[in-house]
PDBQT receptor file of N, H, CA, C and O in Angstrom, charges set to zero:
ATOM      1  N   MET A   1      15.068  53.631 139.335  1.00  0.00    +0.000 N 
ATOM      2  CA  MET A   1      14.319  53.833 140.152  1.00  0.00    +0.000 C 
ATOM      3  C   MET A   1      13.628  52.526 141.905  1.00  0.00    +0.000 C 
ATOM      4  O   MET A   1      12.965  52.652 142.934  1.00  0.00    +0.000 OA
ATOM      5  N   ARG A   2      14.712  51.006 140.844  1.00  0.00    +0.000 N 
ATOM      6  H   ARG A   2      15.250  50.903 140.008  1.00  0.00    +0.000 HD
ATOM      7  CA  ARG A   2      14.435  50.542 142.214  1.00  0.00    +0.000 C 
ATOM      8  C   ARG A   2      15.117  50.370 143.286  1.00  0.00    +0.000 C 
ATOM      9  O   ARG A   2      14.832  50.042 144.437  1.00  0.00    +0.000 OA
ATOM     10  N   TYR A   3      16.663  50.811 142.396  1.00  0.00    +0.000 N 
ATOM     11  H   TYR A   3      16.896  51.078 141.461  1.00  0.00    +0.000 HD
ATOM     12  CA  TYR A   3      17.740  50.782 143.350  1.00  0.00    +0.000 C 
ATOM     13  C   TYR A   3      17.083  51.765 144.339  1.00  0.00    +0.000 C 
ATOM     14  O   TYR A   3      17.123  51.417 145.520  1.00  0.00    +0.000 OA
ATOM     15  N   ALA A   4      16.449  53.003 144.033  1.00  0.00    +0.000 N 
ATOM     16  H   ALA A   4      16.417  53.286 143.075  1.00  0.00    +0.000 HD
ATOM     17  CA  ALA A   4      17.021  54.155 145.221  1.00  0.00    +0.000 C 
ATOM     18  C   ALA A   4      16.113  53.425 146.420  1.00  0.00    +0.000 C 
ATOM     19  O   ALA A   4      16.731  53.330 147.480  1.00  0.00    +0.000 OA
ATOM     20  N   GLY A   5      14.501  52.796 146.436  1.00  0.00    +0.000 N 
ATOM     21  H   GLY A   5      13.999  52.874 145.575  1.00  0.00    +0.000 HD
ATOM     22  CA  GLY A   5      13.876  52.229 147.224  1.00  0.00    +0.000 C 
ATOM     23  C   GLY A   5      14.736  51.454 147.405  1.00  0.00    +0.000 C 
ATOM     24  O   GLY A   5      15.444  51.967 148.272  1.00  0.00    +0.000 OA
ATOM     25  N   ILE A   6      15.244  50.272 147.059  1.00  0.00    +0.000 N 
ATOM     26  H   ILE A   6      14.669  49.855 146.354  1.00  0.00    +0.000 HD
ATOM     27  CA  ILE A   6      15.818  49.801 148.187  1.00  0.00    +0.000 C 
ATOM     28  C   ILE A   6      17.087  50.367 149.134  1.00  0.00    +0.000 C 
ATOM     29  O   ILE A   6      17.473  49.904 150.207  1.00  0.00    +0.000 OA
ATOM     30  N   LEU A   7      17.654  51.623 148.319  1.00  0.00    +0.000 N 
ATOM     31  H   LEU A   7      17.340  51.999 147.447  1.00  0.00    +0.000 HD
ATOM     32  CA  LEU A   7      19.255  51.898 149.128  1.00  0.00    +0.000 C 
ATOM     33  C   LEU A   7      17.733  52.930 150.984  1.00  0.00    +0.000 C 
ATOM     34  O   LEU A   7      17.916  52.832 152.197  1.00  0.00    +0.000 OA
ATOM     35  N   VAL A   8      17.147  53.307 150.615  1.00  0.00    +0.000 N 
ATOM     36  H   VAL A   8      16.998  53.386 149.630  1.00  0.00    +0.000 HD
ATOM     37  CA  VAL A   8      16.258  53.751 151.057  1.00  0.00    +0.000 C 
ATOM     38  C   VAL A   8      15.248  53.078 151.917  1.00  0.00    +0.000 C 
ATOM     39  O   VAL A   8      14.287  53.776 152.243  1.00  0.00    +0.000 OA
ATOM     40  N   MET A   9      15.294  51.652 152.414  1.00  0.00    +0.000 N 
ATOM     41  H   MET A   9      16.074  51.085 152.149  1.00  0.00    +0.000 HD
ATOM     42  CA  MET A   9      14.714  50.995 153.123  1.00  0.00    +0.000 C 
ATOM     43  C   MET A   9      15.604  50.628 154.311  1.00  0.00    +0.000 C 
ATOM     44  O   MET A   9      15.142  50.328 155.412  1.00  0.00    +0.000 OA
ATOM     45  N   PRO A  10      16.805  50.665 154.047  1.00  0.00    +0.000 N 
ATOM     46  CA  PRO A  10      17.587  50.355 155.507  1.00  0.00    +0.000 C 
ATOM     47  C   PRO A  10      17.976  51.579 156.380  1.00  0.00    +0.000 C 
ATOM     48  O   PRO A  10      18.379  51.621 157.543  1.00  0.00    +0.000 OA
ATOM     49  N   ALA A  11      17.723  52.616 155.428  1.00  0.00    +0.000 N 
ATOM     50  H   ALA A  11      17.395  52.582 154.484  1.00  0.00    +0.000 HD
ATOM     51  CA  ALA A  11      17.838  54.188 156.424  1.00  0.00    +0.000 C 
ATOM     52  C   ALA A  11      16.978  53.735 157.042  1.00  0.00    +0.000 C 
ATOM     53  O   ALA A  11      17.472  53.483 158.141  1.00  0.00    +0.000 OA
ATOM     54  N   GLY A  12      15.728  53.396 157.039  1.00  0.00    +0.000 N 
ATOM     55  H   GLY A  12      15.326  53.601 156.146  1.00  0.00    +0.000 HD
ATOM     56  CA  GLY A  12      14.597  53.933 157.705  1.00  0.00    +0.000 C 
ATOM     57  C   GLY A  12      14.497  53.099 158.830  1.00  0.00    +0.000 C 
ATOM     58  O   GLY A  12      13.840  53.265 159.858  1.00  0.00    +0.000 OA
ATOM     59  N   PHE A  13      15.542  51.800 158.361  1.00  0.00    +0.000 N 
ATOM     60  H   PHE A  13      16.076  51.665 157.527  1.00  0.00    +0.000 HD
ATOM     61  CA  PHE A  13      15.334  50.440 159.541  1.00  0.00    +0.000 C 
ATOM     62  C   PHE A  13      15.933  51.208 160.959  1.00  0.00    +0.000 C 
ATOM     63  O   PHE A  13      15.397  51.199 162.067  1.00  0.00    +0.000 OA
ATOM     64  N   ILE A  14      17.054  51.790 160.614  1.00  0.00    +0.000 N 
ATOM     65  H   ILE A  14      17.489  51.798 159.714  1.00  0.00    +0.000 HD
ATOM     66  CA  ILE A  14      18.895  52.352 160.938  1.00  0.00    +0.000 C 
ATOM     67  C   ILE A  14      17.940  53.286 161.576  1.00  0.00    +0.000 C 
ATOM     68  O   ILE A  14      18.145  53.155 162.783  1.00  0.00    +0.000 OA
ATOM     69  N   LEU A  15      16.828  54.323 161.364  1.00  0.00    +0.000 N 
ATOM     70  H   LEU A  15      16.661  54.429 160.383  1.00  0.00    +0.000 HD
ATOM     71  CA  LEU A  15      16.316  55.032 162.114  1.00  0.00    +0.000 C 
ATOM     72  C   LEU A  15      15.305  54.245 163.086  1.00  0.00    +0.000 C 
ATOM     73  O   LEU A  15      15.207  54.314 164.311  1.00  0.00    +0.000 OA
ATOM     74  N   THR A  16      14.836  53.746 162.481  1.00  0.00    +0.000 N 
ATOM     75  H   THR A  16      14.916  53.690 161.486  1.00  0.00    +0.000 HD
ATOM     76  CA  THR A  16      14.043  52.825 163.804  1.00  0.00    +0.000 C 
ATOM     77  C   THR A  16      14.629  52.547 165.108  1.00  0.00    +0.000 C 
ATOM     78  O   THR A  16      14.253  53.007 166.187  1.00  0.00    +0.000 OA
ATOM     79  N   ILE A  17      15.698  51.657 164.868  1.00  0.00    +0.000 N 
ATOM     80  H   ILE A  17      16.004  51.284 163.992  1.00  0.00    +0.000 HD
ATOM     81  CA  ILE A  17      16.545  50.847 165.894  1.00  0.00    +0.000 C 
ATOM     82  C   ILE A  17      17.421  52.193 167.000  1.00  0.00    +0.000 C 
ATOM     83  O   ILE A  17      17.684  52.141 168.201  1.00  0.00    +0.000 OA
ATOM     84  N   ALA A  18      17.723  53.467 165.834  1.00  0.00    +0.000 N 
ATOM     85  H   ALA A  18      17.510  53.510 164.858  1.00  0.00    +0.000 HD
ATOM     86  CA  ALA A  18      18.499  55.050 166.535  1.00  0.00    +0.000 C 
ATOM     87  C   ALA A  18      17.282  55.338 167.718  1.00  0.00    +0.000 C 
ATOM     88  O   ALA A  18      17.458  55.471 168.930  1.00  0.00    +0.000 OA
ATOM     89  N   ALA A  19      16.257  55.379 167.112  1.00  0.00    +0.000 N 
ATOM     90  H   ALA A  19      16.114  55.271 166.129  1.00  0.00    +0.000 HD
ATOM     91  CA  ALA A  19      14.968  56.089 167.669  1.00  0.00    +0.000 C 
ATOM     92  C   ALA A  19      14.968  55.198 169.142  1.00  0.00    +0.000 C 
ATOM     93  O   ALA A  19      15.160  55.595 170.291  1.00  0.00    +0.000 OA
ATOM     94  N   LEU A  20      14.670  53.823 168.613  1.00  0.00    +0.000 N 
ATOM     95  H   LEU A  20      14.514  53.500 167.679  1.00  0.00    +0.000 HD
ATOM     96  CA  LEU A  20      14.761  52.774 169.772  1.00  0.00    +0.000 C 
ATOM     97  C   LEU A  20      15.854  52.962 171.460  1.00  0.00    +0.000 C 
ATOM     98  O   LEU A  20      15.847  53.122 172.681  1.00  0.00    +0.000 OA
ATOM     99  N   LEU A  21      16.711  52.760 170.130  1.00  0.00    +0.000 N 
ATOM    100  H   LEU A  21      16.716  52.629 169.139  1.00  0.00    +0.000 HD
ATOM    101  CA  LEU A  21      18.444  53.022 171.830  1.00  0.00    +0.000 C 
ATOM    102  C   LEU A  21      18.111  54.395 172.483  1.00  0.00    +0.000 C 
ATOM    103  O   LEU A  21      17.610  54.393 173.607  1.00  0.00    +0.000 OA
ATOM    104  N   LEU A  22      18.444  55.954 171.627  1.00  0.00    +0.000 N 
ATOM    105  H   LEU A  22      18.851  55.955 170.713  1.00  0.00    +0.000 HD
ATOM    106  CA  LEU A  22      18.791  56.938 171.712  1.00  0.00    +0.000 C 
ATOM    107  C   LEU A  22      17.788  58.342 172.739  1.00  0.00    +0.000 C 
ATOM    108  O   LEU A  22      18.019  59.234 173.556  1.00  0.00    +0.000 OA
ATOM    109  N   PHE A  23      16.196  57.503 171.710  1.00  0.00    +0.000 N 
ATOM    110  H   PHE A  23      16.009  56.778 171.046  1.00  0.00    +0.000 HD
ATOM    111  CA  PHE A  23      15.328  58.272 172.891  1.00  0.00    +0.000 C 
ATOM    112  C   PHE A  23      14.899  57.381 174.488  1.00  0.00    +0.000 C 
ATOM    113  O   PHE A  23      14.027  56.527 174.651  1.00  0.00    +0.000 OA
ATOM    114  N   PRO A  24      15.458  57.714 175.070  1.00  0.00    +0.000 N 
ATOM    115  CA  PRO A  24      14.303  58.048 176.652  1.00  0.00    +0.000 C 
ATOM    116  C   PRO A  24      12.743  58.062 176.922  1.00  0.00    +0.000 C 
ATOM    117  O   PRO A  24      12.226  57.238 177.676  1.00  0.00    +0.000 OA
ATOM    118  N   ALA A  25      12.258  58.719 176.481  1.00  0.00    +0.000 N 
ATOM    119  H   ALA A  25      12.678  59.388 175.868  1.00  0.00    +0.000 HD
ATOM    120  CA  ALA A  25      10.481  59.543 176.865  1.00  0.00    +0.000 C 
ATOM    121  C   ALA A  25      10.042  58.747 175.357  1.00  0.00    +0.000 C 
ATOM    122  O   ALA A  25      10.484  58.967 174.229  1.00  0.00    +0.000 OA
ATOM    123  N   PRO A  26       8.898  57.645 175.855  1.00  0.00    +0.000 N 
ATOM    124  CA  PRO A  26       8.255  56.776 174.875  1.00  0.00    +0.000 C 
ATOM    125  C   PRO A  26       7.561  57.705 173.791  1.00  0.00    +0.000 C 
ATOM    126  O   PRO A  26       7.655  57.269 172.644  1.00  0.00    +0.000 OA
ATOM    127  N   ALA A  27       6.656  59.301 173.993  1.00  0.00    +0.000 N 
ATOM    128  H   ALA A  27       6.580  59.655 174.926  1.00  0.00    +0.000 HD
ATOM    129  CA  ALA A  27       6.161  59.886 172.698  1.00  0.00    +0.000 C 
ATOM    130  C   ALA A  27       7.274  60.728 171.808  1.00  0.00    +0.000 C 
ATOM    131  O   ALA A  27       7.146  61.028 170.620  1.00  0.00    +0.000 OA
ATOM    132  N   GLU A  28       8.421  61.046 172.687  1.00  0.00    +0.000 N 
ATOM    133  H   GLU A  28       8.525  60.803 173.651  1.00  0.00    +0.000 HD
ATOM    134  CA  GLU A  28       9.796  61.115 171.335  1.00  0.00    +0.000 C 
ATOM    135  C   GLU A  28      10.019  59.590 170.655  1.00  0.00    +0.000 C 
ATOM    136  O   GLU A  28      10.364  59.578 169.474  1.00  0.00    +0.000 OA
ATOM    137  N   ARG A  29       9.935  58.993 170.976  1.00  0.00    +0.000 N 
ATOM    138  H   ARG A  29       9.655  59.002 171.936  1.00  0.00    +0.000 HD
ATOM    139  CA  ARG A  29      10.600  57.402 170.628  1.00  0.00    +0.000 C 
ATOM    140  C   ARG A  29       9.040  57.075 169.311  1.00  0.00    +0.000 C 
ATOM    141  O   ARG A  29       9.155  56.763 168.126  1.00  0.00    +0.000 OA
ATOM    142  N   LEU A  30       7.876  57.276 170.018  1.00  0.00    +0.000 N 
ATOM    143  H   LEU A  30       7.783  57.530 170.981  1.00  0.00    +0.000 HD
ATOM    144  CA  LEU A  30       6.985  56.889 169.497  1.00  0.00    +0.000 C 
ATOM    145  C   LEU A  30       6.919  57.900 167.638  1.00  0.00    +0.000 C 
ATOM    146  O   LEU A  30       6.231  57.877 166.617  1.00  0.00    +0.000 OA
ATOM    147  N   VAL A  31       8.086  58.627 168.171  1.00  0.00    +0.000 N 
ATOM    148  H   VAL A  31       8.644  58.646 169.000  1.00  0.00    +0.000 HD
ATOM    149  CA  VAL A  31       7.157  59.564 167.067  1.00  0.00    +0.000 C 
ATOM    150  C   VAL A  31       8.370  59.347 165.747  1.00  0.00    +0.000 C 
ATOM    151  O   VAL A  31       8.160  59.574 164.555  1.00  0.00    +0.000 OA
ATOM    152  N   PHE A  32       9.834  58.779 166.443  1.00  0.00    +0.000 N 
ATOM    153  H   PHE A  32      10.005  58.594 167.411  1.00  0.00    +0.000 HD
ATOM    154  CA  PHE A  32      10.295  58.658 165.724  1.00  0.00    +0.000 C 
ATOM    155  C   PHE A  32       9.903  56.953 164.763  1.00  0.00    +0.000 C 
ATOM    156  O   PHE A  32      10.028  56.675 163.570  1.00  0.00    +0.000 OA
ATOM    157  N   VAL A  33       9.567  56.387 165.572  1.00  0.00    +0.000 N 
ATOM    158  H   VAL A  33       9.465  56.612 166.541  1.00  0.00    +0.000 HD
ATOM    159  CA  VAL A  33       9.755  54.742 165.141  1.00  0.00    +0.000 C 
ATOM    160  C   VAL A  33       8.385  54.766 164.347  1.00  0.00    +0.000 C 
ATOM    161  O   VAL A  33       7.922  53.827 163.700  1.00  0.00    +0.000 OA
ATOM    162  N   LEU A  34       8.005  55.621 164.465  1.00  0.00    +0.000 N 
ATOM    163  H   LEU A  34       8.382  56.384 164.991  1.00  0.00    +0.000 HD
ATOM    164  CA  LEU A  34       6.485  56.260 162.909  1.00  0.00    +0.000 C 
ATOM    165  C   LEU A  34       7.021  56.544 161.870  1.00  0.00    +0.000 C 
ATOM    166  O   LEU A  34       6.710  56.022 160.799  1.00  0.00    +0.000 OA
ATOM    167  N   CYS A  35       8.114  57.609 162.040  1.00  0.00    +0.000 N 
ATOM    168  H   CYS A  35       8.366  58.032 162.910  1.00  0.00    +0.000 HD
ATOM    169  CA  CYS A  35       8.776  58.115 160.700  1.00  0.00    +0.000 C 
ATOM    170  C   CYS A  35       9.487  56.876 160.185  1.00  0.00    +0.000 C 
ATOM    171  O   CYS A  35       9.193  56.697 159.003  1.00  0.00    +0.000 OA
ATOM    172  N   GLY A  36      10.357  55.920 160.681  1.00  0.00    +0.000 N 
ATOM    173  H   GLY A  36      10.597  56.066 161.641  1.00  0.00    +0.000 HD
ATOM    174  CA  GLY A  36      11.657  54.936 160.427  1.00  0.00    +0.000 C 
ATOM    175  C   GLY A  36      10.128  54.633 159.440  1.00  0.00    +0.000 C 
ATOM    176  O   GLY A  36      10.093  54.950 158.251  1.00  0.00    +0.000 OA
ATOM    177  N   LEU A  37       8.913  53.972 160.165  1.00  0.00    +0.000 N 
ATOM    178  H   LEU A  37       8.942  53.715 161.131  1.00  0.00    +0.000 HD
ATOM    179  CA  LEU A  37       8.713  53.042 159.297  1.00  0.00    +0.000 C 
ATOM    180  C   LEU A  37       8.005  53.831 158.118  1.00  0.00    +0.000 C 
ATOM    181  O   LEU A  37       8.127  53.421 156.964  1.00  0.00    +0.000 OA
ATOM    182  N   ALA A  38       7.265  54.961 158.412  1.00  0.00    +0.000 N 
ATOM    183  H   ALA A  38       7.166  55.294 159.349  1.00  0.00    +0.000 HD
ATOM    184  CA  ALA A  38       7.153  55.517 157.020  1.00  0.00    +0.000 C 
ATOM    185  C   ALA A  38       7.803  55.752 156.364  1.00  0.00    +0.000 C 
ATOM    186  O   ALA A  38       7.307  56.199 155.330  1.00  0.00    +0.000 OA
ATOM    187  N   VAL A  39       9.532  55.649 156.402  1.00  0.00    +0.000 N 
ATOM    188  H   VAL A  39       9.936  55.286 157.242  1.00  0.00    +0.000 HD
ATOM    189  CA  VAL A  39      10.623  55.759 154.993  1.00  0.00    +0.000 C 
ATOM    190  C   VAL A  39      10.523  54.262 154.647  1.00  0.00    +0.000 C 
ATOM    191  O   VAL A  39      10.485  54.069 153.432  1.00  0.00    +0.000 OA
ATOM    192  N   GLU A  40      10.493  53.623 155.087  1.00  0.00    +0.000 N 
ATOM    193  H   GLU A  40      10.524  53.780 156.074  1.00  0.00    +0.000 HD
ATOM    194  CA  GLU A  40      10.179  52.193 155.042  1.00  0.00    +0.000 C 
ATOM    195  C   GLU A  40       9.439  51.401 154.434  1.00  0.00    +0.000 C 
ATOM    196  O   GLU A  40       9.929  50.280 154.291  1.00  0.00    +0.000 OA
ATOM    197  N   GLY A  41       8.352  51.570 153.983  1.00  0.00    +0.000 N 
ATOM    198  H   GLY A  41       7.954  52.480 154.099  1.00  0.00    +0.000 HD
ATOM    199  CA  GLY A  41       6.917  52.107 153.157  1.00  0.00    +0.000 C 
ATOM    200  C   GLY A  41       7.241  52.825 152.106  1.00  0.00    +0.000 C 
ATOM    201  O   GLY A  41       6.878  52.434 150.997  1.00  0.00    +0.000 OA
ATOM    202  N   LEU A  42       7.920  53.909 152.235  1.00  0.00    +0.000 N 
ATOM    203  H   LEU A  42       8.215  54.227 153.136  1.00  0.00    +0.000 HD
ATOM    204  CA  LEU A  42       8.215  54.856 151.147  1.00  0.00    +0.000 C 
ATOM    205  C   LEU A  42       9.060  54.270 150.042  1.00  0.00    +0.000 C 
ATOM    206  O   LEU A  42       8.733  54.264 148.855  1.00  0.00    +0.000 OA
ATOM    207  N   GLY A  43      10.491  53.640 150.684  1.00  0.00    +0.000 N 
ATOM    208  H   GLY A  43      10.756  53.645 151.648  1.00  0.00    +0.000 HD
ATOM    209  CA  GLY A  43      10.996  52.856 150.159  1.00  0.00    +0.000 C 
ATOM    210  C   GLY A  43      10.665  51.684 149.716  1.00  0.00    +0.000 C 
ATOM    211  O   GLY A  43      11.525  51.169 149.000  1.00  0.00    +0.000 OA
ATOM    212  N   LEU A  44       9.233  50.766 149.978  1.00  0.00    +0.000 N 
ATOM    213  H   LEU A  44       8.535  51.184 150.559  1.00  0.00    +0.000 HD
ATOM    214  CA  LEU A  44       8.943  49.662 149.645  1.00  0.00    +0.000 C 
ATOM    215  C   LEU A  44       8.324  50.003 148.472  1.00  0.00    +0.000 C 
ATOM    216  O   LEU A  44       8.479  49.231 147.525  1.00  0.00    +0.000 OA
ATOM    217  N   ALA A  45       7.541  51.157 148.296  1.00  0.00    +0.000 N 
ATOM    218  H   ALA A  45       7.415  51.784 149.065  1.00  0.00    +0.000 HD
ATOM    219  CA  ALA A  45       6.776  51.904 146.792  1.00  0.00    +0.000 C 
ATOM    220  C   ALA A  45       7.702  51.308 145.861  1.00  0.00    +0.000 C 
ATOM    221  O   ALA A  45       7.674  50.206 145.313  1.00  0.00    +0.000 OA
ATOM    222  N   VAL A  46       8.669  52.422 145.782  1.00  0.00    +0.000 N 
ATOM    223  H   VAL A  46       8.691  53.317 146.227  1.00  0.00    +0.000 HD
ATOM    224  CA  VAL A  46       9.795  53.140 145.341  1.00  0.00    +0.000 C 
ATOM    225  C   VAL A  46      10.172  51.951 144.856  1.00  0.00    +0.000 C 
ATOM    226  O   VAL A  46      10.288  51.947 143.631  1.00  0.00    +0.000 OA
ATOM    227  N   ALA A  47      10.484  50.588 145.588  1.00  0.00    +0.000 N 
ATOM    228  H   ALA A  47      10.390  50.591 146.583  1.00  0.00    +0.000 HD
ATOM    229  CA  ALA A  47      11.051  49.611 144.642  1.00  0.00    +0.000 C 
ATOM    230  C   ALA A  47      10.226  48.220 144.280  1.00  0.00    +0.000 C 
ATOM    231  O   ALA A  47      10.758  47.142 144.013  1.00  0.00    +0.000 OA
ATOM    232  N   ALA A  48       8.824  48.487 144.331  1.00  0.00    +0.000 N 
ATOM    233  H   ALA A  48       8.392  49.362 144.548  1.00  0.00    +0.000 HD
ATOM    234  CA  ALA A  48       8.232  48.141 144.149  1.00  0.00    +0.000 C 
ATOM    235  C   ALA A  48       7.365  49.256 142.581  1.00  0.00    +0.000 C 
ATOM    236  O   ALA A  48       6.886  48.541 141.701  1.00  0.00    +0.000 OA
ATOM    237  N   ARG A  49       7.310  49.890 142.487  1.00  0.00    +0.000 N 
ATOM    238  H   ARG A  49       7.699  50.472 143.201  1.00  0.00    +0.000 HD
ATOM    239  CA  ARG A  49       7.296  50.759 141.332  1.00  0.00    +0.000 C 
ATOM    240  C   ARG A  49       7.796  50.214 140.437  1.00  0.00    +0.000 C 
ATOM    241  O   ARG A  49       7.304  49.891 139.356  1.00  0.00    +0.000 OA
ATOM    242  N   GLY A  50       9.725  49.952 141.186  1.00  0.00    +0.000 N 
ATOM    243  H   GLY A  50      10.124  50.214 142.064  1.00  0.00    +0.000 HD
ATOM    244  CA  GLY A  50      10.423  50.018 139.920  1.00  0.00    +0.000 C 
ATOM    245  C   GLY A  50      10.114  49.038 139.112  1.00  0.00    +0.000 C 
ATOM    246  O   GLY A  50      10.047  48.997 137.884  1.00  0.00    +0.000 OA
ATOM    247  N   MET A  51       9.888  48.056 140.129  1.00  0.00    +0.000 N 
ATOM    248  H   MET A  51       9.942  48.090 141.127  1.00  0.00    +0.000 HD
ATOM    249  CA  MET A  51      10.073  46.276 139.061  1.00  0.00    +0.000 C 
ATOM    250  C   MET A  51       9.179  46.148 137.698  1.00  0.00    +0.000 C 
ATOM    251  O   MET A  51       9.571  45.365 136.832  1.00  0.00    +0.000 OA
ATOM    252  N   GLY A  52       8.006  46.891 137.500  1.00  0.00    +0.000 N 
ATOM    253  H   GLY A  52       7.689  47.526 138.204  1.00  0.00    +0.000 HD
ATOM    254  CA  GLY A  52       7.391  46.929 137.009  1.00  0.00    +0.000 C 
ATOM    255  C   GLY A  52       7.692  47.307 135.668  1.00  0.00    +0.000 C 
ATOM    256  O   GLY A  52       6.979  47.230 134.667  1.00  0.00    +0.000 OA
ATOM    257  N   ARG A  53       9.209  47.853 135.841  1.00  0.00    +0.000 N 
ATOM    258  H   ARG A  53       9.788  47.915 136.654  1.00  0.00    +0.000 HD
ATOM    259  CA  ARG A  53       9.715  48.533 134.362  1.00  0.00    +0.000 C 
ATOM    260  C   ARG A  53      10.751  47.368 134.500  1.00  0.00    +0.000 C 
ATOM    261  O   ARG A  53      10.935  46.671 135.498  1.00  0.00    +0.000 OA
ATOM    262  N   PRO A  54      11.462  47.294 133.152  1.00  0.00    +0.000 N 
ATOM    263  CA  PRO A  54      12.591  47.281 132.452  1.00  0.00    +0.000 C 
ATOM    264  C   PRO A  54      13.700  47.417 133.392  1.00  0.00    +0.000 C 
ATOM    265  O   PRO A  54      14.860  47.433 132.980  1.00  0.00    +0.000 OA
TER     266      PRO A  54
């Protein structure tokens, strides 16, 4: 599971950067940036949970 979390974190980062570049409206941009940060947080949580197991 650790590797899955490590792979998900860049996806959230790319989603955040894409939202900043593609959406001109601040409301849409904010929603997608928050979603990207949530994906990064979930990836970090999954990776951290997998660190405790060998």
